[in-house]
Structure formats: structure tokens, C-alpha cells
C-alpha positions as CSV (number, residue, x, y, z in Angstrom):
1,X,57.6,-44.8,-55.5
2,X,59.8,-41.6,-55.2
3,X,58.4,-38.5,-53.6
4,X,58.0,-35.2,-55.5
5,X,60.2,-32.2,-54.3
6,X,58.3,-30.8,-51.5
7,X,58.6,-27.3,-53.0
8,X,57.1,-28.3,-56.4
9,X,54.0,-26.5,-55.6
10,X,55.2,-24.4,-52.6
11,X,53.5,-20.9,-52.9
12,X,51.9,-21.5,-56.2
13,X,48.4,-20.2,-56.6
14,X,45.8,-23.0,-57.5
15,X,42.3,-21.7,-58.9
16,X,39.2,-23.6,-57.8
17,X,35.8,-22.3,-59.5
18,X,32.8,-23.6,-57.3
19,X,29.6,-22.3,-56.0
20,X,29.0,-25.1,-53.8
21,X,31.6,-24.8,-51.2
22,X,33.9,-27.2,-52.5
23,X,37.0,-25.2,-51.6
24,X,36.3,-25.8,-47.9
25,X,36.6,-29.6,-48.3
26,X,39.9,-29.6,-50.2
27,X,41.7,-26.4,-49.0
28,X,43.2,-27.9,-45.8
29,X,44.5,-31.2,-47.3
30,X,46.0,-29.8,-50.4
31,X,47.7,-26.7,-48.8
32,X,49.1,-28.7,-45.9
33,X,50.5,-31.5,-48.3
34,X,51.6,-29.4,-51.2
35,X,52.4,-25.9,-49.9
36,X,50.1,-24.4,-52.5
37,X,47.7,-21.4,-52.0
38,X,44.1,-22.4,-53.0
39,X,42.3,-19.3,-54.5
40,X,38.5,-19.6,-54.8
41,X,36.4,-17.9,-57.3
42,X,32.5,-18.0,-58.0
43,X,32.7,-15.6,-60.9
44,X,31.0,-18.1,-63.1
45,X,27.8,-19.8,-62.8
46,X,28.7,-23.4,-62.9
47,X,25.1,-24.5,-63.2
48,X,25.6,-23.4,-66.8
49,X,27.7,-26.6,-67.3
50,X,24.8,-28.7,-65.9
51,X,22.5,-29.3,-62.9
52,X,21.6,-32.3,-60.7
53,X,18.0,-31.1,-60.8
54,X,18.0,-31.2,-64.8
55,X,17.4,-27.8,-65.5
56,X,20.4,-28.0,-67.9
57,X,22.0,-31.3,-69.0
58,X,25.7,-31.5,-68.8
59,X,27.3,-31.8,-72.2
60,X,30.1,-34.2,-72.4
61,X,31.6,-36.3,-69.8
62,X,32.6,-35.6,-66.2
63,X,36.2,-34.9,-66.9
64,X,35.2,-32.7,-69.9
65,X,33.1,-30.6,-67.2
66,X,35.9,-30.4,-64.7
67,X,38.6,-29.5,-67.5
68,X,35.9,-26.4,-68.2
69,X,35.7,-25.5,-64.7
70,X,39.5,-25.7,-64.2
71,X,40.1,-23.6,-67.3
72,X,37.4,-21.0,-66.4
73,X,39.0,-20.6,-62.9
74,X,42.4,-20.0,-64.1
75,X,41.2,-17.5,-66.5
76,X,39.2,-15.6,-63.6
77,X,42.1,-15.8,-61.3
78,X,45.1,-15.6,-63.3
79,X,46.5,-18.6,-61.8
80,X,48.5,-21.2,-63.7
81,X,47.2,-24.2,-61.8
82,X,43.6,-25.1,-61.7
83,X,41.7,-27.9,-60.0
84,X,38.0,-28.9,-60.3
85,X,35.8,-31.6,-59.3
86,X,32.8,-33.2,-60.8
87,X,30.4,-35.6,-59.5
88,X,28.0,-38.2,-61.2
89,X,25.3,-40.5,-59.8
90,X,23.7,-43.7,-61.1
91,X,23.1,-47.4,-60.1
92,X,26.1,-49.3,-58.4
93,X,28.2,-51.2,-60.8
94,X,27.8,-54.3,-59.1
95,X,24.3,-55.2,-59.3
96,X,22.4,-51.9,-59.8
97,X,20.9,-52.3,-56.3
98,X,21.8,-49.0,-54.6
99,X,22.5,-45.4,-55.7
100,X,26.2,-44.7,-56.5
101,X,28.5,-41.7,-56.5
102,X,31.6,-41.1,-58.7
103,X,33.5,-38.1,-58.2
104,X,36.4,-37.0,-60.4
105,X,39.1,-34.3,-59.2
106,X,41.2,-32.9,-61.7
107,X,44.4,-31.0,-61.5
108,X,45.9,-28.9,-64.3
109,X,49.4,-27.4,-64.5
110,X,49.7,-25.3,-67.3
111,X,53.2,-24.3,-66.7
112,X,54.4,-28.0,-66.5
113,X,51.7,-29.1,-69.2
114,X,50.4,-31.9,-66.9
115,X,46.9,-33.0,-66.2
116,X,46.3,-35.2,-62.9
117,X,43.1,-36.9,-62.3
118,X,41.7,-38.9,-59.4
119,X,38.4,-40.8,-58.8
120,X,36.2,-42.1,-56.0
121,X,33.4,-44.2,-55.9
122,X,30.9,-45.2,-53.3
123,X,27.4,-45.7,-52.2
124,X,25.3,-42.4,-52.4
125,X,22.4,-40.8,-50.9
126,X,20.6,-39.9,-54.0
127,X,17.1,-41.0,-53.3
128,X,13.9,-39.9,-55.1
129,X,10.2,-40.6,-54.8
130,X,6.8,-39.5,-55.3
131,X,4.7,-38.6,-52.1
132,X,1.4,-37.4,-51.7
133,X,1.0,-37.2,-48.0
134,X,3.2,-35.9,-45.1
135,X,3.6,-39.4,-43.7
136,X,5.1,-40.5,-47.2
137,X,7.2,-37.3,-47.3
138,X,8.4,-37.9,-43.6
139,X,9.2,-41.6,-44.3
140,X,11.3,-40.4,-47.4
141,X,13.0,-37.8,-45.6
142,X,14.3,-40.2,-43.0
143,X,15.5,-42.6,-45.6
144,X,17.3,-39.7,-47.5
145,X,19.3,-38.7,-44.3
146,X,17.5,-35.5,-43.7
147,X,18.0,-32.8,-42.3
148,X,21.8,-33.5,-42.6
149,X,21.3,-34.3,-46.3
150,X,19.3,-31.5,-47.9
151,X,16.1,-32.0,-50.3
152,X,14.6,-30.7,-53.1
153,X,10.6,-30.8,-53.8
154,X,8.6,-30.0,-56.9
155,X,5.1,-30.6,-58.2
156,X,3.9,-33.6,-60.1
157,X,7.0,-35.1,-61.7
158,X,10.7,-35.0,-61.9
159,X,11.0,-32.6,-64.8
160,X,8.9,-29.7,-63.2
161,X,11.0,-26.7,-63.3
162,X,9.1,-24.9,-60.3
163,X,11.1,-26.4,-57.3
164,X,12.4,-25.7,-53.8
165,X,16.2,-26.8,-53.4
166,X,18.4,-26.8,-50.2
167,X,15.4,-27.7,-47.9
168,X,17.3,-28.0,-44.5
169,X,14.9,-28.1,-41.7
170,X,11.4,-29.5,-40.8
171,X,9.5,-26.2,-41.2
172,X,11.0,-25.5,-44.5
173,X,10.0,-29.1,-45.5
174,X,6.6,-28.8,-44.6
175,X,6.2,-25.2,-46.2
176,X,7.8,-26.6,-49.5
177,X,5.5,-29.7,-49.5
178,X,2.3,-27.6,-49.2
179,X,3.5,-25.2,-51.9
180,X,4.4,-27.9,-54.2
181,X,1.2,-30.0,-53.4
182,X,-0.8,-26.8,-54.3
183,X,0.8,-26.3,-57.7
184,X,0.3,-30.1,-58.5
185,X,-2.7,-31.0,-60.6
186,X,-2.5,-34.5,-59.4
187,X,-1.6,-33.8,-55.6
188,X,1.7,-35.6,-55.9
189,X,5.1,-34.1,-54.9
190,X,8.4,-35.2,-56.5
191,X,11.1,-35.4,-53.6
192,X,14.7,-36.1,-54.2
193,X,18.2,-35.7,-52.4
194,X,19.8,-32.4,-53.2
195,X,23.1,-33.5,-54.7
196,X,25.0,-30.3,-54.6
197,X,28.3,-30.6,-52.7
198,X,27.4,-28.3,-49.9
199,X,23.9,-30.2,-49.4
200,X,25.0,-33.8,-49.4
201,X,27.7,-35.0,-46.6
202,X,27.9,-38.4,-48.4
203,X,29.1,-36.7,-51.6
204,X,31.5,-34.5,-49.5
205,X,33.3,-37.8,-48.4
206,X,33.8,-38.9,-51.9
207,X,35.1,-35.6,-52.8
208,X,37.7,-35.7,-49.8
209,X,38.7,-39.1,-50.7
210,X,39.2,-38.2,-54.5
211,X,41.4,-35.3,-53.2
212,X,43.4,-37.5,-51.1
213,X,44.3,-39.7,-54.0
214,X,45.0,-36.7,-55.8
215,X,47.5,-35.4,-53.3
216,X,49.1,-38.8,-53.5
217,X,49.6,-38.8,-57.2
218,X,51.0,-35.0,-57.0
219,X,53.7,-36.3,-54.3
220,X,54.8,-39.1,-56.8
221,X,57.6,-37.9,-58.8
222,X,58.7,-39.2,-62.0
223,X,62.1,-40.9,-61.5
224,X,63.4,-39.7,-64.9
225,X,62.3,-36.0,-64.9
226,X,61.0,-35.3,-61.3
227,X,57.5,-34.2,-62.6
228,X,54.7,-34.8,-60.1
229,X,52.1,-37.4,-61.2
230,X,53.9,-40.5,-61.7
231,X,51.3,-43.1,-61.1
232,X,50.0,-46.6,-62.0
233,X,48.8,-46.6,-65.7
234,X,48.2,-50.3,-66.2
235,X,48.1,-53.6,-64.7
236,X,49.7,-56.7,-66.3
237,X,47.5,-59.9,-65.5
238,X,48.9,-63.3,-65.2
239,X,50.0,-64.4,-61.7
240,X,50.4,-68.0,-62.0
241,X,48.0,-70.5,-59.8
242,X,49.9,-72.2,-57.0
243,X,48.1,-75.5,-57.8
244,X,48.0,-75.9,-61.6
245,X,50.4,-73.0,-62.8
246,X,47.8,-71.6,-65.0
247,X,48.0,-68.0,-65.6
248,X,45.2,-66.3,-63.6
249,X,43.6,-62.9,-64.2
250,X,45.3,-61.5,-61.0
251,X,48.0,-58.7,-61.7
252,X,51.6,-60.0,-61.9
253,X,53.0,-56.6,-62.4
254,X,52.1,-53.0,-62.7
255,X,53.1,-50.2,-65.4
256,X,53.7,-46.7,-63.9
257,X,53.9,-43.8,-66.1
258,X,54.9,-40.2,-66.2
259,X,52.4,-37.8,-68.2
260,X,55.1,-35.2,-68.7
261,X,58.1,-37.1,-70.3
262,X,56.3,-40.5,-71.0
263,X,58.7,-42.7,-69.0
264,X,57.4,-45.9,-67.8
265,X,58.4,-48.4,-65.2
266,X,57.2,-51.9,-64.3
267,X,57.2,-53.3,-60.7
268,X,55.9,-56.6,-59.1
269,X,52.5,-56.2,-57.1
270,X,52.4,-59.4,-55.2
271,X,54.7,-60.3,-52.4
272,X,53.8,-64.1,-53.1
273,X,54.9,-65.4,-56.6
274,X,51.6,-67.5,-56.7
275,X,47.9,-67.1,-56.8
276,X,45.6,-68.8,-54.5
277,X,43.7,-71.6,-56.4
278,X,40.6,-70.1,-55.4
279,X,41.0,-67.3,-57.8
280,X,42.0,-69.6,-60.8
281,X,39.6,-70.1,-63.6
282,X,40.8,-73.7,-64.1
283,X,41.0,-74.8,-60.5
284,X,37.6,-72.9,-59.5
285,X,35.7,-72.5,-62.6
């Protein structure tokens, strides 16, 4: 893997639009590695693109929302490079046993005409529960990582629009609970983790992780045109089994590609020419 010229983004302004403190998570690593200058703007209400508390549903995909944020950020700051992140939460992809967070971080360079994306996935603190007593609330709060992870409370059900967000200490939690319970026709309060970036340290780790991968991609230059973002685009399965010689699903090679000029290169991925029979569908069906 070649390394992009260290001055490719030296001194370039990079717009980031966020209302939730993400600039503080990514500024240090990006500026240190790339020499760029991160320019923060909060001149657009990003809640209009969707909220985790369901007042507005996000239109389109995570990547669509990140593209919208980066475009607005560049328009507001005049920068020719924009970055954005967008998160999503759901069940884990392995067995749907735990909450799961997927973060995408996007880099758009309008002068070079390239778009680079990175993803990070992992367990999340995105719990929710109906509670009707202080004991139930305190038990939920402990499981939800409170007070390091902030909470949201609302009366009756998950879609009630009257809510308290960003609950950060015990006295605020008790006050919000009593207010929500007083407004609840059935005495039940819906409690959940606040999933905005500045409220959720577990999510912050995912954003940092995705940013580190983004940096590695931007430091990887195309061997043909020297543009940043030369990265793995495809794995080719077929590493042969050491015992029977059958082709396994393990990769035998990788295809790396450039988003700017389209150049592709193939490289081997395994130091060993054979796959362990334990990974063979014939030897170990």
C-alpha cells in the first residue's frame, strides 16, 4: 500500500456540520494525520434530517444523510472538502441478542471529485424500557450506563412528543420522571438512552473508530494517479483446503481500487497458500 503525499490536504479547510459535538471527536486525529483544518458549523438544524427520538424519521439511508450534511457544511463554510458522520442503531447482525451501532463517516472532496467512506460497527448502549416506579427507573438507569450515558424520558409510550432529553444527573432524572409520570394517563414512563453523539460515550468510540479507518484510506494513494482513497473494494474467495484441495470461502486475493481514475490492483491476502481444513465445507460440513 502506497502512502498519499503528506501535503495532499495540508492547509485545506474541511467543513463539518454538527450540533452534537462531533467536531471534538474527530478534529485531533484528522488534523494531526492530514494537516487539514477542520471548520465547524452548526448553521443548519441537523435534526431536520431525522432524530433518534423519532420526532422526524430520516429520509433515505445513513449515507444519504451524511452526504446531505457534508454538502450543507461546505455550502455554509465555503470549504471544498466536507465530512460528516451518521449513526444507526438496531439489533446485532449475529443473533439479534444485543443493541448494535453502525457509524458511517464520509469525506467529500469536490476539487478532486472523490468520495471516501468508512464504517464502524459494535455493541451499543441503546436500551429502552417502560418504568412505573423509581426502583424500576434506577435499575434501568444503571443498565443504561447512566450518568455517563445520558437518558430521555417521556410519558406513556415511545412516540409521545413531550419529552426530556439529555438527562445527565440523578436530580434531573428524578425531576423528569415525576413530570413524565404526572403527564402519563397510565402512570408509565418510557425511558431510553439518549443516542446523540455528545450524550453517548459508547457511540463516540464508534465514531472515532470509523474516523481512524477514514484516515487510513485517505493516506493510501493510488499507484496510478496518486489520489487518496485507494482501498480494498472486493475479496476473491477460493483459498484451497490443505487437506482435500477444495476451494473454500476464505479469500485468496483482494482487489484494491481508486475512486478517482478507476485503477485496480490485485494482491494476495494469506501468507499461507492453504486453508485450515476446519474452514473447509467438505472436510468440516
